[in-house]
Backbone as numpy.savetxt, mean C-alpha at the origin, in Angstrom:
# Nx Ny Nz CAx CAy CAz Cx Cy Cz
21.76 10.69 -12.64 20.59 11.77 -11.95 20.98 12.23 -10.83
20.91 12.93 -9.57 21.50 13.62 -8.69 20.93 12.50 -7.26
21.37 12.74 -6.74 21.02 11.72 -5.29 20.45 13.01 -4.90
18.78 12.32 -3.79 18.64 13.13 -3.55 18.75 13.54 -2.00
18.27 14.06 -1.05 18.74 14.36 0.22 17.94 13.56 1.21
18.73 13.46 2.37 18.07 12.72 3.24 16.91 12.96 4.69
16.15 12.24 4.62 15.05 12.77 5.44 15.43 13.31 6.70
15.38 13.92 7.87 16.02 12.96 9.62 14.93 12.70 10.01
13.67 12.62 9.26 12.97 12.11 9.68 13.13 10.47 9.95
13.50 10.03 8.60 14.03 8.73 8.20 15.15 8.35 8.87
15.75 9.30 9.13 17.49 8.79 10.06 16.54 8.37 11.66
15.88 8.71 12.27 15.65 9.04 13.02 14.83 7.15 13.18
14.49 6.89 11.84 13.22 5.92 12.61 14.51 4.34 11.76
15.22 4.32 10.77 16.26 3.91 10.97 17.58 3.37 12.21
17.33 4.34 12.62 18.01 4.25 14.24 17.21 3.13 14.82
16.77 3.47 15.10 15.55 2.71 16.07 15.05 1.30 15.57
15.20 1.43 14.25 15.23 0.10 13.17 15.46 -0.72 14.11
14.68 -2.31 14.08 15.69 -3.42 15.75 15.98 -4.18 14.43
15.68 -4.66 13.17 15.47 -5.83 11.74 15.72 -4.90 10.81
16.57 -5.99 9.98 16.40 -5.68 8.33 16.84 -3.62 8.74
17.89 -3.18 9.77 18.14 -1.59 9.34 19.36 -2.00 8.07
20.36 -2.66 7.79 21.10 -3.08 7.19 20.66 -2.89 5.69
19.42 -3.81 5.37 18.96 -3.53 4.27 18.14 -2.47 3.80
17.60 -1.90 4.86 17.16 -0.44 4.39 18.16 0.42 4.64
19.09 0.70 4.98 19.97 2.04 5.10 20.70 1.67 2.99
20.36 0.31 2.58 20.99 0.04 0.99 20.24 0.35 0.15
18.51 0.10 0.33 17.30 0.81 -0.25 17.52 1.73 -0.20
17.93 2.53 1.09 17.94 4.12 0.85 18.37 4.27 -0.20
19.70 4.23 -0.17 20.61 5.05 -0.66 20.05 4.83 -2.23
19.68 3.59 -2.71 19.37 2.81 -3.89 17.78 3.88 -4.16
16.88 3.72 -3.85 15.41 5.56 -3.69 17.04 6.62 -4.02
17.30 6.67 -3.04 17.56 8.10 -2.88 18.48 8.50 -4.24
19.20 7.54 -4.76 20.44 6.94 -6.28 19.31 7.87 -7.60
18.02 7.86 -7.45 17.11 7.37 -8.26 16.24 8.75 -8.19
16.60 9.78 -7.50 17.05 10.94 -7.55 14.83 11.66 -6.77
14.38 10.37 -6.05 12.99 10.41 -5.48 13.24 11.48 -4.16
12.22 11.50 -4.14 11.87 12.62 -2.39 11.89 11.75 -1.21
12.46 11.74 -0.40 12.08 10.96 1.09 11.07 11.23 1.95
10.24 10.95 2.35 9.54 11.39 3.43 9.08 10.18 4.74
8.69 10.38 5.51 7.87 9.30 6.50 6.41 9.42 5.99
6.01 8.35 5.70 4.75 8.32 5.85 4.32 6.82 6.41
3.20 6.50 7.17 2.55 5.40 7.58 3.84 4.61 8.60
4.76 5.72 9.15 5.97 5.33 10.27 6.64 4.49 8.98
6.78 4.53 7.58 7.67 3.57 7.37 8.20 4.72 6.01
8.82 4.66 5.44 9.79 5.80 4.72 9.70 5.06 2.93
8.68 6.59 2.83 8.97 6.43 1.89 8.85 7.85 0.65
9.10 6.90 -0.89 10.01 8.21 -1.95 8.60 8.44 -2.99
8.67 10.37 -3.31 7.97 10.36 -4.01 8.68 11.16 -5.14
7.56 11.05 -6.22 8.04 11.31 -7.23 6.99 12.44 -7.75
7.40 13.82 -7.46 6.25 15.29 -7.26 5.53 15.15 -6.52
5.43 14.92 -5.92 4.75 14.99 -4.32 3.19 13.49 -4.27
3.58 12.25 -5.71 3.02 11.43 -5.67 3.90 10.15 -5.27
3.27 9.09 -4.39 4.20 8.38 -3.87 4.00 7.76 -5.09
5.64 6.91 -4.78 6.32 5.57 -5.82 6.62 4.40 -5.27
7.48 5.09 -4.71 8.06 3.77 -3.43 7.68 2.92 -2.31
7.82 2.48 -1.10 7.94 2.28 -0.02 8.65 1.50 0.78
9.35 1.78 1.80 10.48 0.56 2.40 9.42 -0.39 3.54
9.29 -1.15 3.21 8.23 -1.61 4.29 9.13 -2.77 4.74
9.21 -2.72 6.44 9.84 -3.88 6.60 9.04 -4.59 7.77
9.35 -5.89 6.73 8.19 -7.52 7.51 8.80 -8.31 8.57
8.12 -9.40 9.27 8.77 -10.50 10.15 9.34 -11.36 8.62
9.47 -11.44 7.90 10.29 -12.33 7.09 11.35 -11.88 6.10
10.43 -10.72 5.48 10.91 -9.56 4.49 11.78 -8.47 4.22
12.16 -7.94 4.02 11.70 -6.38 3.76 12.09 -6.19 3.23
10.30 -5.94 2.04 9.96 -5.69 0.93 9.76 -3.59 0.65
10.27 -3.38 -0.74 9.69 -2.43 -1.79 8.62 -2.62 -2.22
7.55 -1.67 -1.58 6.51 -0.83 -2.63 6.02 -0.94 -3.43
6.32 -0.85 -3.76 5.44 -0.08 -6.15 4.16 0.18 -5.83
3.70 1.44 -5.46 2.35 1.91 -5.25 1.70 1.85 -6.77
2.17 1.80 -7.99 1.46 1.61 -8.85 2.65 0.37 -9.78
3.04 -0.78 -9.29 3.55 -1.98 -9.22 2.85 -2.96 -10.69
1.81 -2.53 -10.27 0.78 -3.49 -11.55 1.02 -2.84 -13.25
1.41 -1.47 -13.22 2.06 -0.61 -14.82 3.15 -1.77 -15.41
3.90 -1.91 -14.17 4.97 -2.38 -14.63 5.72 -3.94 -15.10
6.14 -3.63 -16.20 6.72 -5.07 -17.46 6.60 -5.97 -16.46
7.79 -6.20 -15.22 8.09 -7.82 -14.89 8.71 -8.89 -15.59
9.64 -7.90 -15.86 10.49 -9.13 -17.03 11.56 -10.09 -15.70
11.64 -9.77 -14.93 12.58 -10.76 -14.24 11.11 -11.49 -12.93
10.08 -11.06 -13.17 8.88 -11.51 -12.29 9.70 -11.67 -10.90
9.75 -10.31 -10.28 9.99 -10.76 -8.21 9.13 -9.49 -8.36
7.77 -9.09 -9.23 6.55 -7.94 -8.23 5.45 -9.77 -7.78
5.68 -9.25 -6.46 4.11 -9.75 -5.36 3.08 -9.24 -5.07
1.55 -9.56 -5.24 0.76 -8.51 -4.58 0.86 -8.61 -3.82
0.85 -7.81 -2.87 0.19 -8.02 -1.14 -0.47 -8.75 -0.61
-2.11 -8.91 -1.57 -2.54 -9.20 -1.10 -3.36 -9.34 -1.92
-4.52 -10.63 -2.16 -5.75 -11.43 -3.12 -6.46 -10.26 -3.62
-6.77 -9.41 -3.75 -6.97 -8.53 -4.13 -6.97 -7.35 -3.96
-5.55 -6.78 -3.92 -4.71 -5.73 -4.17 -4.64 -5.97 -5.99
-5.01 -4.31 -6.11 -4.91 -3.55 -7.85 -3.21 -3.64 -7.96
-3.57 -2.50 -7.41 -2.14 -0.84 -7.66 -0.82 -2.21 -6.99
-0.54 -1.89 -6.09 0.70 -1.69 -5.56 1.07 -3.25 -5.72
2.70 -3.47 -5.38 3.19 -4.70 -6.20 4.73 -4.31 -4.70
5.01 -5.97 -4.31 6.17 -5.72 -3.73 7.20 -6.83 -4.00
8.13 -6.26 -4.06 9.43 -6.65 -4.39 10.15 -7.35 -2.62
9.77 -8.77 -2.33 10.30 -8.99 -1.14 11.67 -10.05 -1.24
12.35 -8.50 -0.21 13.84 -9.09 0.12 14.64 -9.59 1.52
15.60 -10.62 1.89 15.43 -11.32 2.11 16.86 -11.61 3.06
17.89 -11.07 2.12 19.13 -10.54 2.56 19.53 -8.82 1.71
21.03 -8.77 2.54 21.23 -7.21 2.29 22.43 -8.10 0.92
22.60 -9.33 1.37 23.55 -9.55 0.20 22.78 -9.91 -1.54
21.07 -10.21 -1.36 19.90 -10.52 -2.48 20.57 -9.02 -2.82
19.97 -7.94 -2.00 20.09 -6.16 -2.45 20.90 -5.97 -3.06
21.97 -6.45 -3.05 23.49 -5.96 -3.79 23.22 -6.44 -4.83
23.15 -8.42 -5.06 22.89 -8.58 -6.50 21.80 -7.93 -6.97
20.91 -7.52 -7.02 20.05 -6.58 -7.30 19.45 -5.43 -7.85
21.24 -5.18 -7.47 20.97 -3.77 -7.23 19.94 -2.98 -8.55
20.84 -3.59 -9.84 20.69 -2.92 -11.05 19.19 -3.17 -11.67
18.80 -3.83 -10.76 17.47 -4.76 -11.32 16.50 -4.25 -10.95
16.99 -3.69 -9.47 16.11 -2.57 -8.45 15.80 -0.93 -8.99
16.81 -1.06 -9.69 17.23 0.49 -10.22 16.12 0.75 -11.67
16.52 -0.52 -12.19 15.18 -0.51 -13.52 14.36 -0.79 -12.93
13.31 -1.34 -11.71 12.41 -1.18 -11.82 11.48 0.30 -10.93
12.43 1.04 -9.88 12.22 1.81 -9.41 12.02 3.24 -10.88
13.18 3.05 -12.02 13.55 4.29 -13.10 12.29 3.91 -13.56
11.53 2.54 -14.28 10.36 2.40 -14.89 8.94 2.76 -13.90
9.20 2.16 -12.94 7.64 3.40 -11.91 7.74 4.84 -12.01
8.71 5.68 -12.82 9.38 6.79 -12.65 8.53 7.42 -13.50
8.93 7.21 -14.50 8.28 7.14 -15.89 7.28 6.61 -15.72
6.29 5.70 -14.85 4.53 5.20 -15.77 4.39 6.90 -15.24
4.92 7.25 -13.29 4.63 8.41 -12.99 4.61 10.00 -13.55
5.74 9.97 -14.44 5.93 11.30 -15.00 4.33 10.95 -16.25
4.80 9.63 -17.54 3.28 9.49 -18.14 2.07 9.70 -17.89
2.17 9.81 -16.47 0.26 10.00 -15.87 -0.12 8.74 -15.70
0.88 7.32 -16.33 -0.58 6.52 -16.46 -1.06 6.16 -15.48
-2.10 5.85 -15.00 -3.06 5.11 -14.32 -3.34 3.69 -14.33
-3.59 3.17 -13.16 -4.37 1.38 -13.03 -6.05 1.99 -12.75
-6.29 0.28 -13.84 -7.29 0.62 -14.39 -8.46 -0.36 -12.66
-8.66 0.53 -12.59 -9.49 -0.36 -11.52 -11.04 -0.90 -11.58
-11.35 -1.66 -10.71 -12.19 -2.83 -10.57 -13.55 -1.60 -10.04
-14.57 -1.83 -11.26 -15.68 -0.97 -10.69 -16.39 -1.76 -9.08
-17.05 -1.06 -8.81 -17.77 -1.62 -7.12 -18.46 -2.77 -7.68
-19.25 -2.83 -8.98 -20.20 -4.34 -9.04 -19.00 -5.56 -9.12
-18.10 -5.09 -10.14 -16.76 -6.59 -9.73 -16.53 -6.99 -8.32
-16.93 -6.38 -7.54 -16.38 -7.15 -5.90 -17.65 -7.73 -5.07
-17.36 -8.96 -5.46 -18.36 -9.84 -4.70 -18.13 -9.02 -2.69
-20.12 -9.14 -2.78 -20.58 -8.39 -1.52 -20.26 -9.76 -0.27
-19.91 -9.92 0.63 -20.04 -11.26 1.50 -21.38 -11.31 2.33
-21.27 -12.35 2.08 -22.88 -12.69 2.74 -23.04 -11.89 4.13
-22.35 -12.59 5.04 -22.04 -11.40 6.34 -22.78 -10.01 6.14
-21.82 -9.28 4.72 -22.27 -7.58 4.61 -23.61 -8.00 4.55
-24.19 -8.43 3.54 -25.54 -8.89 3.03 -26.52 -9.05 4.01
-26.34 -10.19 5.24 -27.38 -10.25 5.81 -27.33 -8.79 7.17
-26.20 -7.80 7.09 -26.01 -6.80 8.03 -27.05 -5.49 7.41
-26.94 -5.83 6.09 -27.78 -4.83 5.07 -29.09 -5.18 5.39
-29.63 -6.69 5.54 -30.81 -6.24 5.77 -31.77 -6.74 6.94
-30.62 -5.76 8.34 -30.93 -6.14 8.94 -30.93 -4.72 10.25
-30.01 -3.87 9.06 -30.03 -2.39 8.91 -29.86 -1.68 7.99
-31.31 -1.21 7.59 -31.57 -0.37 6.52 -30.78 0.77 6.50
-30.16 1.33 7.79 -29.50 2.27 7.60 -28.12 2.65 6.94
-27.56 0.80 7.85 -26.03 1.04 7.55 -25.92 0.88 5.58
-26.72 -0.05 4.80 -27.10 -0.39 3.69 -27.16 1.33 3.32
-28.02 1.96 3.08 -28.40 3.31 2.70 -26.62 4.21 2.45
-26.33 4.40 4.17 -25.08 4.64 4.00 -24.19 4.18 3.53
-23.44 2.76 3.47 -22.83 2.57 2.12 -22.50 2.92 1.03
-24.10 2.06 0.58 -24.40 2.70 -1.00 -23.66 4.55 -1.18
-23.44 5.16 0.11 -23.27 6.52 -0.51 -22.19 6.81 -0.40
-21.40 5.98 0.10 -19.52 6.21 0.09 -19.24 6.64 -1.22
-18.16 6.84 -1.65 -17.55 7.10 -2.75 -17.18 5.60 -3.13
-17.08 5.03 -4.06 -16.37 4.36 -4.91 -15.40 3.34 -4.16
-14.12 4.62 -3.94 -12.51 4.40 -3.40 -13.13 3.47 -1.63
-13.74 3.88 -1.26 -14.54 3.84 -0.04 -14.91 2.46 0.31
-15.91 2.24 -0.15 -17.22 1.07 -0.49 -16.19 -0.37 -0.92
-14.66 0.19 -1.81 -14.43 -1.07 -2.09 -13.12 -1.57 -0.99
-12.76 -0.46 -0.30 -12.13 -0.38 0.60 -12.46 -1.32 1.94
-14.21 -1.06 2.18 -14.72 -1.64 2.89 -15.12 -3.09 2.26
-15.30 -3.06 1.02 -15.55 -4.79 0.38 -14.18 -5.88 0.33
-13.27 -5.27 0.87 -12.27 -5.86 0.01 -11.82 -6.36 1.36
-11.63 -5.76 2.67 -11.36 -5.56 3.67 -12.56 -6.89 4.52
-13.47 -6.65 4.40 -14.60 -7.91 4.82 -14.70 -9.26 4.32
-13.83 -9.01 2.78 -14.06 -10.47 2.41 -12.76 -11.10 2.70
-11.83 -10.54 3.17 -10.28 -10.94 3.36 -10.01 -12.38 4.24
-10.57 -11.84 4.79 -10.56 -13.35 6.28 -11.16 -14.92 5.77
-11.21 -15.62 5.94 -11.54 -16.69 5.65 -12.61 -17.33 6.88
-12.50 -16.71 7.70 -13.64 -17.43 8.70 -15.13 -16.62 8.82
-16.36 -16.65 8.60 -17.25 -16.16 8.61 -17.06 -15.21 9.85
-17.17 -15.72 11.32 -17.12 -14.92 12.66 -15.93 -14.37 12.07
-14.66 -14.21 11.74 -14.20 -12.92 11.89 -14.35 -12.00 10.48
-15.09 -12.33 9.73 -15.94 -11.72 8.45 -17.09 -10.67 9.39
-17.83 -11.54 9.75 -18.46 -10.65 10.78 -18.11 -9.67 11.31
-17.08 -9.66 12.80 -16.15 -9.24 13.78 -15.74 -7.91 12.82
-15.94 -8.09 11.77 -14.77 -7.13 10.61 -16.02 -6.04 10.53
-17.32 -6.58 10.44 -18.32 -5.89 10.09 -19.00 -5.04 10.95
-18.87 -5.76 12.08 -19.69 -5.29 13.20 -18.31 -3.78 13.62
-17.52 -3.51 13.47 -16.61 -2.56 14.37 -16.35 -1.68 13.72
-16.85 -2.02 11.83 -16.81 -0.33 11.54 -18.61 -0.07 11.14
-19.45 -0.52 11.83 -21.04 0.13 10.65 -20.97 1.72 11.64
-20.37 2.03 13.30 -20.84 3.05 13.21 -19.81 4.05 12.48
-19.06 3.31 11.45 -17.99 4.53 10.49 -18.50 4.87 9.71
-19.44 3.83 9.08 -19.78 3.66 7.41 -20.64 4.42 7.77
-22.02 4.25 9.06 -23.59 5.07 9.30 -22.24 6.89 9.47
-21.41 6.87 9.63 -21.05 8.56 9.74 -20.66 8.49 8.33
-20.67 7.90 7.33 -20.12 8.29 5.64 -18.50 8.30 5.89
-17.97 7.76 6.73 -16.15 7.95 7.03 -15.64 6.15 6.13
-14.50 6.80 5.66 -14.00 4.78 5.09 -13.03 4.93 6.34
-12.23 3.73 5.55 -11.55 3.29 6.68 -10.24 3.84 7.33
-10.01 4.85 6.56 -8.47 5.60 6.81 -9.12 6.86 7.28
-10.07 6.79 7.43 -10.89 8.36 7.52 -10.16 8.42 9.63
-10.53 8.25 9.61 -10.28 8.66 11.78 -8.27 8.54 11.31
-7.71 7.66 10.70 -6.49 7.34 11.68 -5.77 9.04 10.47
-6.50 9.32 9.21 -5.68 10.32 8.95 -6.23 12.00 9.62
-7.15 11.93 9.96 -7.26 12.76 10.82 -6.58 12.87 12.19
-5.90 11.72 12.88 -5.66 11.90 14.31 -4.23 12.81 13.85
-3.65 12.02 12.02 -2.33 12.39 11.95 -1.96 13.70 11.53
-3.41 14.70 11.06 -3.38 15.96 11.12 -2.66 17.32 12.29
């Protein structure tokens, strides 16, 4: 498969990187070698097949990860795929902690990436949970009782937006933190906006 072109925006991103630069350069070469189109999205190198996101290079404090957008569809024979969060349904991470590890796993990484591309080519989709399968935090139920406009606006949101809010609100272990998250999002919900709508508008 022909190597794809490098995107100047990713060049600039890598020049500024203070951590995992060598590892990201290596991962970039592997991904471009698989024929994916390179873009910079959400401030990170993103690799696409026919305008659909396939893999993102995601540098974290403890690891440099490959985030596979539909990783849940992959067979994972080496058991290296990790859920980014407890409620994550589609994406999976491959967490890498050294340049040498990437070199040793190169053939495995390529196999996973190619499987992800084939899944995209085949039009395979994730079967998401329905909204009714997501628990509604007690704090949100309380907010609904105190603010009927909030409840009405939330029920009017698209299933995807409802799902994102429920996952966001349910994540913290502390009730106080859940209440804080709900309070901050009330204006957006009443306006009929999803969690990332304002962010997307700023990027246009």
